[in-house]
N, C-alpha and C positions, 0 to 999 in steps of 0.2 A: 483407798489403800495404796494405789500406785503413786499418788501425789506424795503421800507421807513417806513412802519408801524412797522416792527420788530425792526428797528434801532431807532424808534421814531424821525425820521428826518422830522421835521415839514415843512421845506422848500420843501423837496421832496414830502411830502404828498400834500401840497398846489399845487405844480406844476403838479402833476399827476391828481388832481381833475380838474384843469383848462384844461389840455390836453384832459381828457376824455370828458369834456363838449363841447369843441370846435373842437377836433380832427377829429371826423367823418365828420362834415360839411366841414371843411377846406380841408380834404382829398378828399371828393367828388367834391369839386370845383377845385381841382388840385392845391391848394395853399401850400401843404406840400411837401417837397422834398423827393425823394426816398432814403431810407437808414437811415433816421433819427431814432435814437433809442428810442426817446420819453422820455429820462431821464430829470429830472427837471433841471439838470445842463447843458443841451444841448439846445441852442436856437432852437425854432421850425422851423426857416427858414434855418438852416444850413444843407446842404447835407452832408451825411456821407456814402461814398461808402463802401461796404462790403470788407473785406480782400480778396486779390487775390485768395487765395485757396478756398474761399467760393463763389466767384462771379458766377461761373458756375451754382451753385444751385439756384441762384436768377433769372436766365434768364427764 
């Protein structure tokens, strides 16, 4: 959200507000995939595995 605000990226701000409003509930229900970065330009249902060199930290 901070990055979008600094860039005055209105699409990014809108996307973050929507994700903040619904993200907690959907995550609790198990509807959001692991590894999704939460960026406004990334669909919420798209899994995004971490890079191989960081995967061991996520386990």
